[in-house]
C-alpha positions in Angstrom: 101.5 73.7 61.7 100.6 76.7 63.6 100.4 76.8 67.9 97.9 79.5 68.5 98.8 81.1 71.9 96.5 82.8 74.3 95.9 86.8 73.3 97.8 89.1 75.7 95.5 91.7 75.2 92.2 91.8 72.9 92.6 92.7 69.2 96.0 91.6 69.2 96.6 88.1 68.5 100.1 86.0 69.1 100.6 82.7 67.2 103.8 81.4 67.6 105.3 79.1 64.3 107.4 75.9 65.1 111.1 75.9 64.5 110.7 74.8 61.0 109.8 75.8 58.6 111.0 79.1 59.3 108.3 82.0 58.3 110.2 84.5 55.9 108.0 86.9 54.3 103.9 87.8 54.5 101.7 89.5 52.1 97.8 90.3 52.2 96.0 89.8 48.8 93.6 88.0 46.9 89.8 88.7 46.1 89.4 87.9 49.8 92.4 89.8 51.1 93.9 86.3 52.4 96.9 86.2 54.3 99.9 84.5 52.4 103.3 83.3 54.5 106.3 82.4 52.5 108.4 80.1 54.5 112.0 79.0 54.0 112.6 75.6 54.8 115.6 73.1 53.7 116.8 75.8 51.3 113.4 76.1 49.5 110.5 78.4 49.8 106.9 77.4 50.5 103.7 79.2 50.3 100.3 78.8 52.6 97.0 80.6 52.1 95.1 81.4 55.1 92.0 83.4 56.2 91.6 86.4 57.8 91.9 84.9 61.0 95.1 83.2 60.1 93.2 79.8 59.7 95.2 77.7 57.2 93.3 77.3 54.0 96.0 75.3 51.3 99.6 75.4 50.2 100.3 77.5 47.0 102.6 76.2 44.5 105.2 78.6 43.3 107.7 76.4 41.6 111.2 76.0 42.6 112.2 79.1 44.5 115.5 78.5 46.4 115.9 81.7 48.5 113.1 84.1 48.3 114.0 88.1 48.5 110.8 89.8 47.9 107.3 88.7 48.0 103.7 90.1 47.4 100.5 89.2 46.1 97.9 91.4 44.0 94.0 91.8 44.6 93.5 88.9 41.9 95.5 86.3 44.0 98.8 86.3 41.7 101.7 86.1 43.6 105.3 88.0 42.8 108.3 86.5 43.5 111.8 87.8 43.3 114.9 85.1 44.1 118.1 84.3 43.0 117.9 81.3 40.7 120.5 78.6 41.6 120.9 77.2 38.3 121.7 80.3 36.5 122.9 82.2 39.6 120.7 85.2 37.9 118.1 87.6 40.1 114.7 86.4 39.0 111.2 88.4 39.2 108.7 85.6 38.5 104.9 85.8 38.3 102.6 83.2 39.6 98.6 82.8 38.9 96.5 81.8 42.0 96.4 77.7 41.2 100.2 78.2 40.4 100.3 78.4 37.1 103.7 80.1 35.8 102.5 83.5 34.3 106.0 85.0 33.2 109.5 85.1 34.6 111.9 88.2 34.0 115.7 88.7 34.9 116.2 91.7 37.2 118.8 94.4 36.6 119.9 94.2 40.2 120.0 92.0 43.0 116.4 92.2 45.0 115.7 93.0 48.5 112.1 93.5 48.6 109.3 94.0 46.2 105.6 95.5 46.2 102.7 95.6 43.6 100.3 98.3 42.6 99.0 100.6 40.3 100.1 98.3 37.5 103.9 98.0 38.6 105.9 95.9 40.2 108.7 98.0 42.3 111.5 96.1 43.5 114.2 97.6 45.8 117.9 96.8 45.2 119.4 94.5 47.5 122.5 97.6 48.0 119.6 99.8 49.3 120.3 102.5 46.7 117.3 102.8 44.3 114.4 101.0 43.2 113.0 99.3 39.6 109.6 99.5 38.2 108.2 96.4 36.0 105.0 96.1 34.4 102.9 93.7 36.5 101.4 92.1 33.2 104.3 91.3 31.6 107.2 91.6 33.9 108.5 94.4 31.0 111.1 97.0 32.5 109.9 100.1 33.1 111.5 102.9 34.8 113.5 103.5 38.1 114.6 105.9 40.6 117.7 106.2 43.1 116.2 106.0 46.6 117.9 105.0 49.7 115.9 102.0 51.7 115.6 98.5 52.4 111.7 98.1 52.1 109.1 99.0 49.6 105.5 99.4 49.1 103.6 100.8 46.3 100.7 102.7 47.0 97.1 102.7 44.8 97.7 106.0 43.0 101.2 105.0 41.7 103.4 106.4 44.2 106.2 104.4 46.1 107.0 104.5 50.0 110.9 103.4 50.8 111.6 102.5 54.1 115.4 103.3 55.1 116.9 102.6 58.5 118.8 106.2 58.6 115.9 108.4 56.8 112.5 106.9 57.8 109.8 106.2 55.1 110.0 108.8 52.4 106.9 108.8 49.7 108.0 109.2 46.0 106.2 109.8 42.8 106.7 107.9 39.7 109.4 109.9 38.7 111.0 109.8 42.0 110.1 113.3 43.2 110.4 113.6 47.1 106.9 113.9 48.3 106.8 113.7 52.1 108.8 112.0 54.8 108.2 109.8 57.9 110.8 110.1 60.5 111.6 107.6 62.7 110.1 104.7 60.9 112.1 102.7 59.4 111.3 98.7 59.4 109.1 97.2 57.1 106.4 99.4 55.4 102.6 98.6 54.1 99.7 100.5 53.7 95.7 100.7 54.0 93.1 100.7 51.1 93.0 104.5 52.3 96.3 105.5 51.9 97.6 105.2 55.5 100.8 104.1 56.0 101.7 101.1 58.6 105.3 100.6 59.7 107.4 99.7 63.0 109.4 102.6 65.1 112.0 101.7 67.3 111.3 103.5 70.8 112.8 103.7 74.5 110.5 100.6 75.2 111.4 98.9 71.9 109.6 98.0 69.0 106.4 99.8 68.4 103.8 98.9 65.2 102.5 102.3 64.3 99.7 103.9 61.5 100.3 106.9 60.1 97.7 109.3 58.3 98.0 111.6 55.4 98.3 114.5 58.1 101.4 112.8 59.8 99.5 111.9 62.8 100.0 108.4 64.0 98.0 106.0 66.4 99.2 103.2 68.2 99.1 99.6 66.8 101.2 97.2 69.6 104.1 97.6 71.9 106.5 94.8 71.0 109.4 95.1 73.5 112.6 93.9 72.2 111.3 92.2 69.7 112.8 92.6 65.8 110.1 93.0 63.1 110.8 90.7 60.1 107.8 91.5 57.4 104.7 93.4 57.8 101.3 93.4 55.6 98.3 95.0 56.0 94.7 94.3 54.8 92.4 96.8 53.3 90.5 97.0 56.2 93.5 98.5 58.4 94.3 94.7 60.1 97.8 93.9 60.0 100.2 91.2 60.2 103.6 91.0 61.6 106.3 88.7 61.7 108.5 89.0 64.8 110.9 86.9 66.6 109.3 83.3 65.0 105.6 85.0 66.1 102.9 86.1 63.9 100.9 89.0 65.4 97.5 89.7 63.9 96.4 93.3 65.1 92.5 93.7 64.6 91.4 97.5 64.5 87.6 96.5 64.9 88.2 94.4 68.3 88.9 97.0 71.4 90.9 95.8 74.2 89.2 96.9 77.7 91.3 98.0 80.5 90.0 99.4 84.3 91.9 100.3 87.1 90.0 101.8 90.2 91.6 104.4 92.7 90.8 101.9 95.5 90.1 98.3 95.9 88.6 98.9 99.5 86.9 102.6 100.5 84.4 103.8 102.8 80.9 105.3 102.0 81.2 109.0 101.5 84.8 108.7 99.6 84.7 109.0 96.1 86.2 106.3 93.9 88.1 107.2 90.5 87.4 104.6 87.8 90.2 104.4 84.7 89.8 103.0 81.8 92.4 105.0 80.0 94.7 102.1 79.0 92.0 100.5 76.9 92.8 101.0 73.5 92.1 99.8 69.8 95.0 99.1 67.2 95.7 101.8 65.1 92.7 103.8 66.6 91.0 105.2 69.7 88.0 104.0 71.4 84.8 106.2 70.7 82.6 105.3 73.7 82.5 104.1 77.7 79.5 102.9 79.4 80.2 102.2 83.2 77.9 99.9 85.2 78.4 101.7 88.4 76.2 100.2 90.8 77.4 96.7 90.0 73.7 95.3 88.7 75.1 94.0 85.3 73.4 97.3 83.4 75.7 100.0 81.6 73.4 103.0 82.8 76.5 105.5 82.9 77.4 106.7 79.2 80.6 109.4 79.5 81.2 109.5 75.4 85.1 109.3 74.6 85.9 110.3 78.5 87.5 107.1 79.9 87.4 107.7 83.4 84.6 108.5 86.3 84.0 109.0 89.8 81.6 107.4 91.9 80.7 107.8 95.8 78.7 105.1 97.2 76.6 105.6 100.7 75.7 101.8 101.4 78.4 99.2 102.5 79.4 96.1 100.6 81.6 94.5 97.3 80.2 95.4 93.9 81.8 94.2 90.6 82.2 97.6 88.6 82.5 97.5 85.0 83.0 99.3 81.8 82.2 98.5 78.2 84.6 99.7 75.8 83.6 100.5 71.9 86.0 100.6 68.9 85.1 102.8 65.9 84.0 99.7 64.0 81.5 99.3 66.6 83.0 96.4 68.5 82.8 96.3 71.9 84.8 94.6 75.0 84.4 94.4 78.6 86.6 94.8 81.7 85.7 94.8 85.3 87.1 95.3 88.7 85.7 94.5 92.3 85.4 97.3 94.9 84.2 97.0 98.3 83.0 99.5 100.1 82.7 99.5 104.1 81.4 101.6 106.8 83.6 104.5 107.9 85.0 104.2 111.6 84.4 107.1 114.2 87.1 109.2 114.7 89.7 108.2 117.3 92.0 105.1 118.4 90.8 101.5 117.8 88.9 100.2 120.8 85.7 99.3 122.4 83.6 100.9 125.6 80.5 99.9 127.5 78.0 102.6 127.9 80.7 105.3 126.9 83.3 104.6 129.7 80.8 104.0 132.4 82.3 102.6 135.6 78.8 100.9 136.7 75.5 99.6 135.5 72.4 98.3 136.9 71.1 97.0 133.8 73.1 93.9 132.0 71.7 95.4 128.9 74.4 97.7 127.7 75.5 99.4 124.5 78.7 98.9 123.3 80.5 102.0 121.6 83.1 100.9 119.0 85.9 102.1 116.9 87.6 99.9 114.5 90.3 99.4 112.0 90.3 101.0 108.6 87.8 98.7 106.0 87.0 96.6 108.9 83.5 94.8 107.9 82.4 92.5 110.9 83.1 92.1 114.5 83.3 89.1 116.8 81.7 90.1 120.2 81.7 87.8 123.3 81.7 87.7 127.0 84.4 84.9 127.2 87.8 85.7 126.1 88.2 82.6 123.9 84.9 83.8 122.0 82.9 80.7 123.1 80.3 81.4 122.1 80.7 84.7 120.2 78.4 86.9 117.8 79.6 87.9 114.6 78.1 91.4 113.1 78.7 94.1 111.0 80.6 96.7 112.7 78.7 99.9 113.7 79.5 102.7 116.1 77.0 101.2 118.5 76.0 97.8 119.3 73.4 96.4 122.1 74.8 93.8 123.9 73.8 91.8 127.2 76.6 91.1 130.2 76.6 87.9 131.9 74.9 88.6 135.2 76.1 86.1 138.1 74.4 87.8 141.3 74.8 90.8 143.5 78.4 90.6 143.7 80.8 93.0 143.3 82.5 91.8 139.7 83.4 93.4 136.6 82.1 92.2 133.6 84.2 92.2 130.6 83.2 92.4 126.7 85.6 91.1 124.0 85.9 92.3 120.2 87.8 91.4 117.5 87.3 93.1 114.2 87.8 91.3 110.9 88.3 92.5 107.2 90.2 95.8 105.6 93.2 96.6 108.1 92.3 94.4 111.1 94.6 92.2 112.3 94.3 89.7 114.9 94.2 92.0 118.1 91.6 91.7 120.6 89.7 94.7 122.6 88.0 94.7 125.5 86.4 96.7 127.9 84.9 95.9 131.4 81.8 97.5 133.4 80.8 96.6 137.1 77.2 95.2 137.2 75.5 96.7 140.4 72.0 95.2 140.7 71.7 95.6 144.4 69.6 98.5 146.0 71.2 101.0 148.4 69.8 101.3 151.9 69.1 104.6 153.9 69.9 103.7 157.7 69.0 106.6 159.5 67.6 110.2 158.5 66.4 113.0 160.8 65.7 116.7 160.1 66.0 119.5 162.6 65.3 123.3 161.9 68.4 125.4 160.9 69.6 127.8 163.6 67.9 131.1 162.8 65.0 129.8 160.8 61.6 131.4 161.6 58.2 129.9 160.5 56.3 132.3 157.9 54.0 133.9 159.9 51.0 133.9 157.1 51.3 130.1 157.3 49.7 127.3 160.2 52.9 126.4 161.7 52.8 122.5 160.0 52.4 124.1 156.6 55.3 126.8 157.1 58.4 126.6 155.0 61.5 126.3 157.1 65.1 125.6 156.3 66.2 122.2 157.8 69.4 120.4 158.6 69.3 117.0 157.4 71.2 114.5 158.7 71.5 110.9 156.3 73.3 107.7 156.9 72.9 105.3 153.9 74.9 102.4 152.5 75.7 100.5 149.7 78.1 98.0 149.5 78.8 97.7 145.6 78.9 100.9 143.7 78.5 103.2 146.7 75.7 105.9 147.5 76.0 108.5 144.8 73.1 110.9 145.0 69.7 111.8 147.2 66.3 113.4 146.7 64.9 115.1 149.8 61.3 116.2 149.2 57.9 116.8 150.7 55.9 115.3 147.7 56.8 111.7 145.8 55.1 113.1 142.7 57.4 115.8 142.7 60.6 115.0 144.5 62.8 117.7 142.2 66.5 117.1 141.1 69.0 114.9 142.3 72.0 116.3 144.4 75.3 114.5 145.6 75.1 112.4 148.3 76.0 114.2 151.5 75.8 112.9 155.4 74.7 116.4 156.4 72.6 119.0 154.1 69.9 121.9 154.2 66.7 121.6 153.0 63.7 124.0 152.9 60.3 122.7 153.1 57.8 122.2 155.5 58.0 120.1 158.2 55.1 118.2 158.4 56.1 114.9 156.3 60.0 114.9 154.5 60.8 112.4 152.7 64.6 111.3 151.7 66.0 108.3 149.2 69.4 107.7 147.6 70.9 106.2 144.4 74.0 104.3 144.1 76.5 104.7 141.4 75.1 102.0 139.4 71.7 104.2 139.6 70.0 102.0 141.3 67.2 104.0 143.9 66.0 102.8 147.6 63.0 103.0 148.8 61.4 106.4 150.4 62.2 106.8 154.1 60.6 109.7 156.3 62.8 111.7 158.0 62.6 112.0 162.1 61.9 115.7 162.6 63.6 116.9 166.0 
């Protein structure tokens, strides 16, 4: 019985075996390229047949096999088993039909370590790892052999033989024993695809790695297994591989990609580019052939970068988006991965804080503008006239916020607003600013004007219309924000510019009707008052 474990990555399925019976050998064969597993239980070998996904189909009768040393299945479903017969103490090679019928049995010339069938020959590597011997797959007749160092053997479709050695790697021989090529570093069990690609294991600094080698010597990763050890390996004609490691059966499916996606920042600001990286996506024994992207989070993969696994995007509108990538394998299978990118409004430059009317001391209008600078990636702000935030208004962060101060009459009291930012790097801090709300009008207490000493009337004008320089003496008062400026004019419709309040100043104009008014620090303006001309 098998216990299915959750897959660690798409295309790689791990199935732990119970402690007993222990899996011993794997082979792929039969008309449908099914998986055959040989178990060792109680000193007797049992064989099961599973479908291409690893689901159990049946138990296969192979007769009495006390200790299995080599195992393979041909395309017709015939089973080949090498073992030591306990009754005769002889090493035996047995062929069993798909239904369990014994077809032939022959005595081996040397103790077996592994076997492989292909090209009409059953190749058996010796237990001493010093040579391989061929036997006719139809009769068991002894054929030629040759010296070869190794512990695992694989018969190639063209009649060549692969032998894997822990010291020299994998060596390919022709039928006469001539060396054709070497694959250094690959030292584990070996098998091949229908196209002639070689699949084996290699030990790296991080542990066991399953790889596929093409005829040109290039290799592609199947999966990294860390510190696991390789018990046996079998490859299907379509390139799928099965691996026994630490009592776990691993299935590597090259038709199913594994999509992985990371972003340079989970939180960013509008106008700042975000780098999206799907380079960790993989396909067992291959590479993804296409990357498609949903960059706006609407569920549609609108951007195609071909084989490029990276893309960059800048967002102009705040908000959280689920970004996704769709990865395609060479065989056409697809997988998706996603990540959330939260886009916020960038804060104006400067320290975090709030300011009413850009730092003004006074105002005569309770409707004010609050200027804000917020922590990085903060999204919202609570604003209140009460330090306990009861009541409070929550709104998205913005450089300016319209706000209404509490109005409590004409007394001179500072009005305070409180702000607390949320989201991003905002903490529990409360920021505040105050301003004096002055809604009282200043008053002109007295105002007089006299000709400046030495001032002369223009001779071409009537006396009351003549331009003269006047000395203006003014007395005004404001109890809250103080008198700040004044206007002196002879025409209300065009009073001219405001100037700083002075008790004594000069004014050039006619002396017929001179008017004055004052403004306080909050902007409140008094009524016009006519000056007494002396």
